[in-house]
ZATI-862020 format. One record per residue: z, x, y of N, C-alpha, C in turn; residue in three letters. Coordinates in steps of 0.1 Angstrom, whole numbers, padded with zeros to 4 digits, always signed. Atoms other than C-alpha are relative to their C-alpha. Last residue first. Layout:
ZXYZXYZXYALA ...
END
This chain:
+0001-0008+0012-0263-0163-0259+0010-0006-0010UNK +0011+0004+0009-0272-0187-0232+0000+0007-0013UNK +0000+0014+0004-0239-0185-0213-0010-0005-0009UNK -0010+0001+0012-0240-0147-0217+0003-0015-0002UNK +0007+0000+0012-0271-0149-0194+0009+0000-0012UNK +0003+0014+0005-0248-0160-0167-0009+0001-0012UNK -0012+0009+0004-0233-0127-0163-0003-0012-0005UNK -0005-0006+0013-0266-0106-0163+0013-0008-0005UNK +0009+0003+0010-0280-0129-0137+0005+0005-0013UNK -0002+0013+0003-0249-0126-0114-0009-0004-0013UNK -0013+0001+0008-0251-0089-0116+0002-0014-0005UNK +0002-0006+0014-0288-0090-0106+0012+0000-0009UNK +0008+0009+0009-0281-0116-0079-0002+0006-0013UNK -0009+0010+0006-0252-0095-0065-0008-0009-0008UNK -0009-0006+0009-0276-0066-0061+0009-0010-0006UNK +0007-0004+0012-0302-0087-0044+0008+0006-0010UNK +0001+0013+0007-0276-0102-0021-0008+0003-0012UNK -0014+0003+0005-0266-0066-0009-0001-0013-0009UNK -0001-0008+0012-0303-0057-0005+0013-0003-0007UNK +0010+0004+0010-0308-0086+0018+0002+0008-0013UNK -0003+0013+0006-0276-0080+0038-0009-0004-0012UNK +0011+0010-0002-0283-0043+0044+0004-0013-0008UNK +0008+0003+0012-0251-0023+0043-0009-0011+0002UNK +0003-0013+0005-0239-0009+0077-0006-0001-0015UNK +0014-0004+0001-0245-0042+0092-0002+0013-0006UNK +0004-0007-0011-0209-0047+0103-0014+0004+0000UNK -0001+0008-0013-0203-0077+0081-0004+0009+0012UNK +0009+0012-0001-0217-0059+0050+0000-0007+0014UNK +0012-0006-0002-0197-0028+0056-0012-0009+0001UNK +0000-0005-0014-0165-0048+0060-0015+0007+0003UNK +0001+0013-0009-0173-0066+0028+0000+0004+0014UNK +0013+0005+0000-0179-0033+0009-0003-0012+0010UNK +0010-0008-0007-0149-0019+0021-0013-0004+0000UNK -0003+0003-0014-0127-0049+0011-0010+0010+0009UNK +0007+0013-0004-0143-0049-0024+0002-0001+0016UNK +0015-0001+0001-0136-0012-0030-0007-0013+0006UNK +0005-0009-0010-0101-0015-0018-0014+0001+0000UNK -0001+0006-0013-0095-0045-0040-0004+0008+0013UNK +0011+0011+0000-0108-0028-0070+0001-0007+0013UNK +0013-0007-0001-0085+0002-0063-0011-0009+0001UNK +0003-0002-0014-0056-0022-0056-0012+0009+0002UNK +0006+0011-0007-0057-0034-0091-0005+0002+0014UNK -0008+0004-0012-0049-0001-0105-0008-0011+0007UNK -0011+0009+0004-0060+0010-0140+0009-0003+0012UNK -0012-0007-0001-0080+0038-0125+0011-0008-0004UNK -0006-0001+0014-0113+0023-0138+0013+0008+0000UNK -0013-0004-0005-0129+0009-0106+0009+0001-0012UNK -0010-0001+0012-0166+0008-0118+0014+0005+0006UNK -0008-0011-0003-0189-0004-0090+0012+0000-0010UNK -0014+0001+0004-0218-0026-0100+0009+0012+0002UNK -0003+0013-0001-0251-0027-0082+0014-0003-0003UNK -0008+0003+0012-0257+0009-0074+0005-0015+0002UNK +0008+0009+0009-0286+0013-0048+0009-0004-0013UNK +0011-0007+0009-0277+0042-0028-0006-0008-0009UNK +0011-0004-0007-0259+0021-0002-0011+0006-0007UNK +0008+0012-0002-0238+0005-0029-0011+0003+0009UNK +0007+0004+0012-0227+0039-0039-0009-0012+0002UNK +0012-0010+0002-0220+0051-0003-0007-0003-0013UNK +0011+0004-0010-0200+0019+0003-0011+0010-0002UNK +0005+0013+0003-0178+0023-0028-0013-0004+0008UNK +0009-0003+0011-0172+0060-0021-0008-0014-0005UNK +0012-0008-0004-0160+0053+0013-0010+0002-0011UNK +0008+0008-0009-0137+0025+0001-0013+0008+0004UNK +0007+0010+0008-0123+0045-0028-0010-0008+0009UNK -0008+0008+0008-0115+0075-0005-0007-0011-0008UNK -0009+0011-0006-0138+0100+0010+0008-0006-0011UNK +0006+0012-0005-0168+0118-0004+0009-0011+0004UNK +0004-0003-0014-0156+0155-0008-0006-0014+0006UNK -0012-0004-0009-0134+0146-0039-0005+0002+0014UNK +0001+0007-0012-0163+0127-0056+0010+0004+0010UNK +0013-0003-0006-0166+0150-0086-0002-0005+0014UNK -0001-0011-0008-0130+0143-0093-0012+0006+0007UNK +0003-0012+0007-0138+0109-0106+0002+0011+0011UNK -0011-0009-0002-0120+0079-0091-0003+0015-0004UNK +0000-0003-0014-0152+0058-0087+0011+0010+0003UNK -0013+0003-0005-0156+0060-0125+0000+0004+0014UNK -0011-0006+0010-0193+0060-0135+0012-0003+0010UNK -0006-0014-0002-0214+0037-0114+0008+0004-0012UNK -0015-0001+0001-0234+0007-0127+0005+0014+0003UNK -0006-0015-0002-0270-0002-0121+0014+0000+0000UNK -0012-0001-0008-0282-0037-0133+0003+0015-0001UNK -0013+0006+0005-0317-0043-0146+0011+0004+0010UNK -0003+0012-0007-0351-0037-0129+0013-0007-0003UNK -0011+0008+0006-0359-0002-0141+0003-0011+0010UNK +0001+0014+0001-0394+0009-0131+0011-0008-0005UNK +0001+0004+0014-0394+0046-0140+0000-0016-0001UNK +0007-0008+0010-0406+0059-0107+0000-0005-0014UNK +0013+0000-0003-0394+0030-0084-0009+0009-0010UNK +0007+0013-0002-0361+0021-0099-0015+0001+0003UNK -0004+0010+0011-0347+0051-0116-0008-0012+0002UNK +0003-0003+0015-0364+0079-0097+0001-0012-0008UNK +0012-0008+0002-0366+0067-0060-0004+0003-0014UNK +0010+0008-0005-0339+0039-0058-0014+0007-0003UNK +0000+0015+0006-0314+0055-0079-0011-0007+0003UNK +0000+0000+0014-0322+0093-0074+0000-0015-0005UNK +0011-0007+0006-0334+0093-0039+0000-0001-0015UNK +0011+0011+0001-0309+0066-0031-0012+0007-0005UNK +0012-0004-0006-0282+0091-0038-0010-0010-0003UNK -0002+0001-0015-0245+0083-0044-0014+0002+0007UNK -0004+0013-0002-0248+0078-0082+0003-0002+0016UNK +0010+0010+0003-0268+0110-0084+0003-0015+0002UNK +0002+0004+0014-0244+0131-0066-0008-0011-0003UNK -0008+0011+0004-0252+0140-0030-0002-0002-0015UNK -0013+0002-0007-0264+0170-0011+0009-0010-0006UNK -0009-0011+0002-0292+0187-0031+0014-0003+0006UNK -0008+0001-0012-0311+0156-0039+0011+0010+0000UNK +0002+0014-0006-0338+0154-0065+0007-0002+0013UNK +0015+0003+0000-0343+0190-0075-0003-0012+0006UNK +0008-0005-0012-0309+0197-0063-0014-0002+0000UNK +0012-0005+0005-0293+0175-0091-0009+0005+0013UNK +0009-0002-0010-0256+0168-0082-0012+0006-0006UNK +0004-0013-0003-0235+0154-0110-0010+0001+0011UNK -0006-0005-0013-0218+0120-0108-0003+0015+0003UNK -0009-0013+0000-0242+0106-0133+0007+0002+0013UNK +0004-0013-0007-0257+0071-0130+0010+0011-0002UNK -0011-0007-0006-0250+0043-0155-0006+0013+0006UNK +0001-0015+0000-0280+0021-0166+0011+0004+0009UNK -0006-0009-0011-0277-0015-0175-0001+0013-0002UNK -0004+0008-0010-0297-0041-0195+0007+0007+0012UNK -0015-0002-0002-0317-0019-0219+0004-0007+0014UNK -0008+0011-0006-0350-0037-0224+0015+0003+0002UNK -0006+0009+0011-0369-0015-0249+0009-0010+0005UNK +0011+0007+0007-0393-0002-0222+0007-0009-0012UNK +0005+0011-0008-0362+0007-0202-0011-0008-0006UNK -0010+0010+0000-0348+0027-0231-0004-0012+0010UNK +0001+0008+0014-0380+0046-0237+0011-0012+0001UNK +0012+0006+0000-0382+0057-0200-0001-0009-0013UNK -0001+0012-0008-0346+0064-0200-0013-0008-0001UNK -0007+0011+0008-0350+0089-0230+0002-0014+0008UNK +0010+0005+0010-0377+0108-0208+0008-0010-0010UNK +0002+0013-0003-0352+0113-0178-0009-0006-0012UNK -0011+0009-0002-0334+0144-0190-0003-0014+0002UNK -0011+0000+0010-0362+0163-0208+0010-0012+0003UNK +0006+0000+0012-0396+0158-0190+0012+0000-0011UNK +0007+0011+0004-0381+0147-0158-0005+0000-0014UNK -0009+0011-0001-0355+0173-0155-0007-0014-0004UNK -0007+0000+0012-0379+0199-0167+0010-0012-0001UNK +0009+0003+0013-0405+0191-0142+0008-0001-0012UNK +0004+0014+0001-0378+0189-0114-0009-0004-0012UNK +0011+0002-0008-0361+0222-0121-0005-0014-0002UNK +0011+0000+0009-0325+0220-0134-0013-0002+0008UNK +0012-0004-0006-0300+0231-0109-0011+0001-0009UNK +0008-0003+0011-0271+0210-0123-0014+0004+0006UNK +0014-0001-0004-0243+0209-0098-0009+0005-0012UNK +0010-0007+0009-0209+0197-0109-0013+0000+0006UNK +0014+0002-0002-0180+0186-0087-0008+0009-0010UNK +0005-0008-0011-0146+0185-0103-0013-0002+0002UNK -0009-0010-0006-0124+0168-0129-0004+0008+0012UNK -0013+0008-0001-0142+0136-0142+0010+0010+0009UNK -0001+0007-0012-0174+0155-0134+0013-0008+0002UNK -0006+0013+0003-0166+0180-0163-0001-0008+0014UNK +0004+0008-0011-0185+0212-0162+0002-0014-0002UNK -0011+0004-0009-0164+0233-0185-0004-0008+0012UNK -0013+0005+0008-0188+0235-0215+0010-0005+0009UNK -0006-0010+0007-0219+0238-0193+0013-0006-0005UNK -0013-0004-0005-0238+0207-0180+0006+0011-0010UNK +0000-0015-0005-0276+0209-0189+0015+0004+0005UNK +0002-0010+0011-0275+0177-0211+0001+0014+0005UNK -0010-0011-0002-0259+0156-0183-0002+0011-0010UNK -0002-0008+0012-0290+0133-0178+0011+0012+0003UNK +0012-0004+0008-0308+0114-0150+0003+0010-0011UNK +0013-0004-0006-0289+0091-0155+0002+0010+0011UNK -0005+0001-0015-0256+0092-0176-0013+0005+0008UNK -0008-0008-0009-0259+0068-0195-0002+0014-0005UNK +0005-0013+0002-0278+0038-0210+0007+0010+0010UNK +0001-0008-0013-0257+0007-0209-0005+0015-0004UNK -0002-0015+0001-0261-0019-0236-0001+0005+0013UNK +0008-0008-0010-0254-0057-0234+0002+0014-0002UNK -0007-0009-0008-0239-0073-0265-0009+0008+0008UNK -0007+0007-0011-0256-0103-0280+0009+0008+0009UNK -0011+0005+0004-0265-0090-0315+0008-0007+0012UNK +0005+0010+0008-0301-0082-0305+0012-0009-0005UNK +0003+0011-0008-0285-0062-0278-0005-0013-0008UNK -0012+0005-0007-0267-0039-0302-0004-0013+0008UNK -0008+0006+0010-0297-0034-0324+0011-0007+0006UNK +0007+0011+0006-0319-0025-0295+0007-0010-0010UNK -0001+0011-0009-0293-0003-0280-0008-0012-0003UNK -0014+0004-0002-0289+0019-0311+0001-0012+0010UNK -0004+0007+0011-0326+0020-0319+0014-0005+0001UNK +0006+0014+0001-0333+0028-0284+0003-0007-0012UNK -0007+0008-0011-0309+0057-0283-0005-0013+0000UNK -0012+0004+0006-0323+0070-0317+0008-0009+0011UNK +0001+0009+0012-0358+0071-0306+0013-0004-0004UNK +0006+0011-0002-0352+0085-0271-0001-0010-0011UNK -0010+0007-0007-0327+0111-0282-0006-0014+0004UNK -0010+0004+0011-0353+0123-0308+0010-0008+0007UNK +0006+0011+0008-0381+0125-0282+0009-0006-0011UNK +0001+0014-0007-0359+0142-0258-0005-0010-0008UNK +0015+0005-0004-0351+0170-0282+0000-0013+0005UNK +0005-0007-0011-0316+0187-0281-0015-0002+0003UNK +0010-0011+0003-0303+0159-0302-0002+0008+0013UNK +0007+0001+0013-0281+0128-0306-0008+0013-0003UNK +0015-0002+0000-0257+0138-0279-0006-0002-0013UNK +0005+0012-0006-0220+0126-0277-0016+0000+0003UNK +0009+0007+0009-0207+0151-0302-0006-0013+0005UNK -0007+0013+0003-0178+0162-0278-0009-0011-0010UNK -0013-0004+0005-0191+0197-0278+0008-0013-0004UNK +0001-0003+0013-0227+0185-0273+0014+0003-0007UNK +0003+0013+0007-0221+0169-0240+0000+0002-0014UNK -0010+0011-0002-0202+0199-0225-0003-0013-0009UNK -0002+0003-0014-0221+0227-0242+0008-0012+0003UNK -0014-0001-0005-0215+0234-0278+0001+0000+0015UNK -0012+0005+0009-0251+0240-0286+0013+0002+0006UNK -0006-0011+0008-0274+0245-0256+0011-0005-0008UNK +0009-0011+0001-0298+0221-0239+0005+0013-0006UNK -0006-0013-0002-0282+0188-0247-0010+0012+0000UNK +0008-0010+0009-0304+0157-0242+0007+0013+0002UNK +0001-0014-0005-0281+0130-0226-0005+0009-0010UNK +0013-0006+0001-0289+0095-0236-0002+0013+0004UNK +0003-0013-0008-0254+0082-0242-0014+0005-0003UNK -0001-0015+0006-0255+0048-0257-0001+0009+0012UNK +0006-0010+0008-0232+0031-0244-0014-0006-0003UNK +0004-0012-0008-0209+0014-0219-0007+0010-0009UNK -0005-0013+0005-0208-0017-0241-0006+0011+0009UNK +0007-0012-0005-0209-0051-0225+0006+0012-0006UNK +0015+0001+0000-0200-0085-0240-0008+0011+0005UNK +0007-0008-0010-0164-0084-0251-0014-0001-0001UNK +0003+0009-0012-0146-0112-0270-0007+0007+0011UNK -0011-0001-0011-0130-0089-0295-0001-0009+0012UNK -0013+0004+0007-0152-0099-0324+0012-0001+0010UNK +0001+0015+0001-0181-0095-0300+0012-0005-0006UNK -0003+0006-0013-0170-0059-0294-0001-0015+0001UNK -0014-0003-0003-0167-0048-0330+0003-0006+0014UNK -0009+0008+0008-0199-0066-0339+0014+0002+0003UNK +0001+0015-0005-0219-0051-0311+0009-0009-0008UNK -0007+0000-0013-0207-0016-0321+0000-0014+0007UNK -0015+0000+0003-0217-0022-0357+0008-0001+0013UNK -0005+0014+0005-0251-0034-0347+0014+0000-0002UNK +0000+0010-0012-0256-0003-0325+0004-0014-0005UNK -0010-0003-0009-0243+0020-0353+0000-0010+0011UNK -0013+0006+0006-0265+0003-0379+0011+0002+0009UNK +0001+0015-0001-0296+0009-0355+0013-0006-0006UNK -0002+0004-0014-0285+0046-0351-0001-0015+0002UNK -0014-0001-0003-0281+0051-0388+0003-0004+0014UNK -0007+0012+0007-0316+0035-0395+0015+0002+0002UNK +0004+0012-0008-0332+0059-0368+0008-0012-0008UNK -0006+0001-0012-0313+0090-0383-0002-0014+0007UNK +0008+0010-0007-0320+0084-0419+0005-0002+0013UNK +0013+0000+0008-0307+0115-0437-0010-0009+0006UNK +0000+0009+0011-0281+0117-0408-0014+0002-0007UNK +0001-0009+0011-0280+0148-0384-0001-0009-0013UNK +0012-0009+0000-0288+0128-0354-0002+0008-0012UNK +0012+0008+0003-0264+0101-0365-0011+0008+0001UNK +0001+0003+0014-0236+0128-0368-0012-0009-0003UNK +0004-0012+0008-0243+0141-0333-0001-0003-0015UNK +0014-0001-0002-0242+0105-0319-0005+0013-0009UNK +0003-0004-0014-0208+0100-0334-0016+0001+0001UNK +0010-0014-0003-0206+0081-0366+0000+0003+0014UNK -0008-0010+0003-0178+0053-0369-0006+0014+0002UNK +0006-0009+0009-0195+0026-0350+0009+0012-0004UNK +0014-0006-0001-0177+0005-0359-0003+0002+0014UNK +0012+0006+0007-0139-0002-0361-0013+0007+0004UNK +0002-0004+0013-0109+0004-0339-0012-0007-0008UNK -0005+0010+0009-0114-0002-0302-0001+0004-0015UNK -0012+0005-0006-0117+0023-0274+0006-0010-0009UNK -0001+0014+0005-0142+0044-0294+0014-0005+0006UNK -0002+0009-0012-0152+0078-0280-0003-0014-0005UNK -0012-0001-0007-0144+0103-0308+0001-0010+0011UNK -0006-0013+0000-0172+0091-0332+0013+0000+0007UNK +0001-0005+0015-0190+0060-0319+0007+0014+0000UNK +0012-0009+0004-0201+0050-0284+0000+0003-0015UNK -0001+0001+0015-0176+0021-0279-0012+0008-0005UNK +0008-0010+0006-0168+0025-0242+0002-0001-0015UNK -0009-0013+0004-0154-0008-0229-0011+0010-0004UNK +0005-0012+0005-0166-0040-0213+0008+0011-0004UNK -0012-0006+0005-0159-0076-0202-0005+0012-0009UNK +0005-0011+0008-0185-0087-0178+0012+0007-0005UNK -0002-0013-0005-0170-0120-0167-0007+0010-0009UNK -0008-0010+0008-0185-0153-0177+0001+0013+0008UNK +0008-0009+0007-0197-0176-0148+0008+0009-0009UNK -0003+0001+0014-0174-0205-0139-0008+0010-0009UNK +0012+0000+0008-0190-0205-0106+0001-0003-0015UNK +0010+0010-0007-0160-0216-0084-0013+0000-0009UNK +0005-0004-0012-0135-0198-0108-0011-0008+0005UNK -0006+0008-0011-0116-0217-0134-0005+0006+0014UNK +0005+0014+0000-0139-0204-0162+0006-0009+0010UNK +0014+0000-0005-0132-0168-0150-0006-0015-0001UNK -0001-0002-0015-0094-0173-0153-0015-0001+0005UNK -0005+0011-0005-0099-0186-0188+0000+0001+0015UNK +0011+0010+0001-0120-0157-0198+0004-0014+0006UNK +0011-0003-0008-0095-0132-0186-0010-0011+0001UNK -0005+0001-0014-0065-0149-0202-0011+0003+0009UNK +0000+0015-0002-0085-0152-0235+0005-0003+0014UNK +0014+0005-0002-0093-0115-0233+0000-0015+0003UNK +0004-0004-0012-0056-0106-0229-0015-0006+0004UNK -0008+0006-0010-0045-0127-0258-0005+0003+0014UNK +0006+0013+0001-0073-0113-0281+0007-0010+0012UNK +0012+0000-0007-0063-0079-0271-0005-0014+0001UNK -0002-0002-0015-0027-0084-0280-0013-0001+0008UNK -0006+0012-0005-0037-0098-0314+0002+0001+0014UNK +0011+0011+0000-0061-0069-0322+0006-0012+0008UNK +0002+0007+0012-0032-0045-0313-0011-0009+0001UNK -0008-0007+0009-0024-0019-0285-0002-0006-0015UNK +0002+0006+0015-0054-0032-0267+0007+0007-0010UNK +0000+0015-0002-0049-0027-0229-0001-0006-0013UNK -0013+0004-0004-0038+0010-0235+0001-0016+0002UNK -0009+0000+0012-0069+0016-0255+0014-0005+0004UNK -0003-0013+0006-0091+0008-0225+0010-0003-0012UNK -0012-0001+0009-0107-0024-0211+0001+0015-0007UNK +0001-0010+0010-0132-0026-0182+0013+0002-0007UNK -0012-0008+0002-0131-0059-0162-0003+0010-0011UNK -0003-0003+0014-0160-0078-0147+0014+0007-0001UNK +0013+0001+0009-0177-0092-0116+0004+0003-0015UNK +0001-0012+0010-0145-0100-0096-0012-0002-0008UNK +0002-0014-0007-0140-0121-0064+0000+0011-0011UNK +0015-0005+0000-0146-0156-0078-0002+0014+0006UNK +0006+0002-0013-0112-0170-0068-0015+0005+0001UNK +0000+0015-0003-0101-0174-0103-0008-0002+0013UNK +0009+0006+0008-0109-0137-0109-0003-0015+0003UNK +0012-0006-0005-0087-0125-0080-0013-0006-0008UNK +0003+0009-0012-0060-0148-0092-0013+0005+0006UNK +0005+0013+0005-0063-0133-0127-0001-0008+0013UNK +0013-0001+0005-0060-0098-0112-0005-0013-0004UNK +0008-0003-0011-0028-0107-0092-0016+0002-0003UNK +0003+0011-0006-0013-0121-0123-0009+0000+0013UNK -0009+0004-0009-0015-0089-0142-0004-0013+0008UNK +0007+0000-0012-0038-0087-0173+0011-0005+0012UNK +0003+0014-0005-0014-0080-0202-0007+0000+0014UNK +0005+0009+0010-0011-0049-0223-0006-0013+0005UNK -0007+0008+0009-0007-0021-0198-0006-0010-0009UNK -0008-0009+0010-0025-0009-0167+0007-0010-0011UNK -0014+0003-0003-0055-0029-0151+0009+0009-0010UNK -0008-0004+0011-0092-0024-0145+0015-0002+0002UNK -0016-0004-0002-0115-0040-0122+0004+0006-0013UNK -0006+0000+0012-0153-0041-0121+0014+0006+0000UNK -0013-0009+0004-0165-0049-0087+0003-0002-0015UNK +0006-0013+0004-0200-0063-0076+0011+0009-0006UNK +0009+0003+0012-0190-0100-0075-0007+0013-0003UNK -0007+0000+0012-0161-0089-0053-0009-0003-0012UNK -0004-0013+0004-0184-0081-0025+0007+0001-0014UNK +0013-0006+0005-0200-0115-0024+0004+0014-0005UNK +0004+0007+0013-0165-0132-0023-0012+0008-0005UNK -0009-0004+0010-0153-0108+0004-0004-0004-0014UNK +0004-0013+0004-0184-0114+0024+0010+0006-0010UNK +0012+0001+0007-0177-0151+0025-0005+0014-0006UNK -0003+0004+0013-0140-0146+0034-0014+0000-0008UNK +0000+0015+0000-0151-0125+0064+0003-0004-0015UNK +0010+0005+0007-0140-0088+0065+0000-0016+0000UNK -0005+0007+0012-0117-0080+0093-0010-0006-0008UNK +0002+0014+0003-0134-0056+0118+0007-0005-0013UNK +0013+0003+0008-0120-0023+0126+0000-0016-0003UNK +0001+0015+0004-0093-0011+0151-0014-0001-0007UNK +0010+0006-0009-0090+0028+0153-0002-0014-0006UNK +0011+0005+0008-0058+0038+0134-0010-0007+0011UNK +0001+0013+0000-0034+0061+0153-0013-0006-0006UNK +0013+0006+0005-0023+0095+0147+0000-0016+0001UNK -0001+0011+0011+0003+0112+0168-0013-0005-0003UNK +0000-0003+0015-0004+0146+0183+0002-0011-0011UNK -0013-0004+0004+0006+0140+0218+0001+0004-0014UNK -0002-0013-0006-0031+0141+0230+0015+0005-0003UNK -0003+0002-0014-0037+0112+0205+0003+0015+0006UNK -0013-0006-0004-0053+0118+0171+0001+0000+0015UNK +0000-0010-0010-0078+0095+0157+0013+0005+0004UNK -0013-0004-0006-0079+0076+0123-0004+0010+0011UNK +0001-0012-0007-0108+0055+0108+0013+0003+0008UNK +0007+0003-0014-0096+0029+0085-0001+0013+0006UNK -0005-0004-0013-0087+0034+0048-0008-0004+0012UNK +0010-0001-0012-0093+0017+0015+0008+0005+0013UNK +0002+0012-0006-0067+0024-0014-0010+0003+0012UNK +0000-0001-0014-0069+0053-0038-0003-0014+0007UNK +0013-0001-0006-0060+0044-0072+0001+0001+0014UNK +0004+0011-0007-0025+0050-0085-0014+0002+0006UNK -0011+0008-0001-0024+0075-0113-0002-0012+0008UNK -0009-0007-0009-0058+0087-0122+0013-0008+0000UNK -0012+0007-0006-0080+0077-0150+0008+0010+0010UNK -0009-0009-0009-0115+0088-0162+0011-0009+0004UNK -0013-0001+0005-0129+0065-0190+0009+0009+0008UNK -0008+0011-0006-0159+0054-0171+0014+0002-0004UNK +0004+0014+0004-0175+0086-0180+0010-0009+0007UNK +0013+0003-0006-0176+0124-0175-0004-0014-0002UNK +0003-0001-0015-0148+0130-0198-0014-0004+0003UNK +0008-0014-0001-0137+0117-0231-0005+0000+0015UNK +0009+0002-0012-0110+0090-0238-0007+0015+0002UNK +0000+0014-0007-0093+0082-0270-0009-0001+0013UNK +0007+0010+0007-0096+0109-0297-0001-0013+0007UNK -0010+0011+0002-0069+0131-0282-0008-0012-0007UNK -0009-0005+0010-0092+0161-0284+0010-0010-0005UNK +0006+0004+0013-0119+0142-0265+0009+0004-0011UNK +0007-0011+0007-0098+0143-0234-0005-0003-0013UNK +0013-0005-0006-0072+0119-0220-0005+0011-0008UNK +0011-0001+0008-0048+0102-0244-0013+0006+0006UNK -0003-0003+0015-0024+0089-0219-0013+0001-0008UNK -0011+0008+0006-0036+0092-0183+0001+0002-0015UNK +0003+0008+0013-0058+0119-0168+0013-0007-0005UNK -0013-0003+0007-0048+0129-0132-0001-0008-0012UNK -0002+0009+0011-0081+0132-0113+0012+0004-0008UNK +0009-0001+0012-0078+0152-0082+0004-0009-0011UNK +0001-0014+0006-0060+0137-0053-0010+0001-0010UNK +0000-0001+0013-0067+0104-0034-0001+0016-0003UNK +0013+0001+0008-0062+0105+0003+0003+0004-0015UNK +0004-0014+0002-0026+0098+0017-0014-0001-0008UNK -0009-0007+0009-0023+0061+0026-0006+0015+0000UNK +0003-0002+0014-0041+0050+0057+0010+0007-0008UNK +0007-0012+0004-0026+0040+0090-0002+0001-0014UNK -0010-0011+0001-0017+0004+0096-0007+0012-0004UNK -0004-0002+0014-0044-0019+0109+0009+0012+0000UNK -0006-0013+0001-0051-0033+0144+0005+0002-0015UNK -0013+0000+0002-0074-0063+0142+0005+0014-0003UNK -0005-0012+0003-0108-0069+0156+0014-0002-0003UNK -0006-0007-0010-0121-0104+0155+0007+0013-0004UNK -0015+0004-0003-0143-0114+0128+0006+0007+0010UNK -0010-0011+0004-0180-0105+0131+0014-0007+0004UNK -0005-0008-0009-0201-0137+0133+0010+0009-0006UNK -0010+0007-0009-0221-0149+0104+0006+0009+0009UNK -0006+0010+0007-0240-0135+0074+0011-0007+0008UNK +0009+0009+0008-0267-0116+0091+0007-0010-0008UNK +0008-0007+0010-0243-0103+0116-0008-0009-0008UNK +0000+0004+0013-0232-0120+0148-0007+0010-0009UNK +0012+0006+0005-0225-0101+0181+0002-0004-0016UNK +0011-0007+0001-0190-0096+0196-0012-0007-0007UNK +0011+0010-0001-0165-0122+0205-0013+0008-0001UNK -0003+0010+0009-0135-0101+0193-0010-0011+0001UNK +0003-0001+0014-0150-0070+0207+0001-0012-0008UNK +0015+0000+0001-0149-0083+0243-0005+0002-0015UNK +0005+0013-0002-0113-0092+0239-0015-0001-0001UNK -0002+0008+0012-0104-0058+0225-0006-0014+0001UNK +0010-0005+0010-0121-0040+0253+0002-0008-0012UNK +0013+0005-0002-0103-0063+0279-0011+0004-0010UNK +0000+0015+0003-0069-0057+0264-0014-0005+0002UNK +0000+0000+0016-0076-0018+0264-0001-0015-0003UNK +0014-0005+0005-0086-0020+0301+0000-0002-0014UNK +0010+0010-0004-0055-0041+0311-0014+0004-0006UNK -0003+0012+0008-0032-0017+0292-0010-0011+0002UNK +0005-0001+0014-0049+0013+0307+0003-0011-0008UNK +0015-0001+0001-0043-0001+0342-0005+0002-0014UNK +0006+0014+0001-0006-0011+0336-0015+0001-0001UNK +0004+0005-0012+0007+0024+0328-0008-0013-0001UNK +0013-0003-0002+0023+0027+0293-0005-0006+0014UNK +0007+0010-0009+0059+0026+0286-0013+0005+0003UNK +0003-0004-0014+0070+0048+0258-0007-0010+0007UNK -0008+0008-0009+0083+0031+0227-0001+0004+0013UNK -0007-0007-0011+0054+0043+0205+0009-0009+0008UNK +0004+0004-0013+0045+0022+0174+0009+0010+0010UNK -0011-0004-0009+0048+0037+0140-0004-0001+0014UNK +0004-0009-0011+0024+0020+0116+0013+0002+0008UNK -0001+0007-0013+0037+0008+0083-0003+0008+0012UNK -0013-0001-0006+0025+0027+0053-0001-0007+0012UNK +0000-0007-0012-0006+0012+0036+0014+0002+0005UNK +0000+0009-0012+0000+0000+0001+0000+0008+0012UNK 
END
């Protein structure tokens, strides 16, 4: 929560007071945005401390067999909350620059782009209230949320009932990482890792069975989205992605074949698949973990497209419903921003060059790779501006999702985010959600 502001007790000359009051009055009746008039300015409390580096929660790391790096499974302690611009006065005190209060309509639109997470076994009342109000697109679940099949069923039923009570009644996107091998949030299929599938006697058949098995495990638990398969093509044995057995092969054509077999079988069983991590983490060295720190992959453009992106071309042709962008920086495409914050990558490569028309989803917003890109709100706005539809707030902190939604809504009201593009993103997410009514 924001710390309370500390007001000065010193008297202020009358002329500056009258001038400041007039400025606030003029701002309160300012111009309208594309979605209605800007709400009056309101003084806010100073921001919380900035988020620190990722602080992995219980079971972090592939060695624990629960959560693997460079993915939605990153966790910190408390998620960063949204902040407002701060200035320093001549006396050294910090004061918050007044900002617009997001409109209720914009908050509802923004919430429909947020994937929440929560700590413990039971969805907290504030999350259920947010879902009932129609201000959440989905929820990502982790092992700590599912200590037993019975407890998971109770939690999922609470989430689904809250969604049914929302204005639209649309199903939530209920998701987890069920890749196989070491990265399985729920007990059950698929048992084989991607590496084991690639080395099987019948790799394509094994991949299809794994995809169908993943769908069965998730559907039985009431979930409808899997953050899998991984389409990274490793370029050196035992590098980051190969070490955790998350790559099918070092050959892009093999990854393309097995990844599409997995996702097609899964989606045929009614569970949406997510291809990740675009445009590929196969060149990351053993210690290059975007959950923990910034990673730069200086792969030449022709190699990046021929190896890293090629499996995505096949996945898109096979109808994959979601694509997750990487948090690594690819200088051949954009030297300044991670892929998931770069319109050159998301809009240029993924949408225009490869023709993807489905839902884009970020990796974890709390990842250490984003340390230089502000707090939760800053990152959310940057990702949305780059073309990411869904924002993954996976720090097991309801305030993280709220902060992302509030920042998006404020950016929409101010015109920082284009209203037409914003509604298009919401429309893609809504279409994915309502498709589960027909399955």
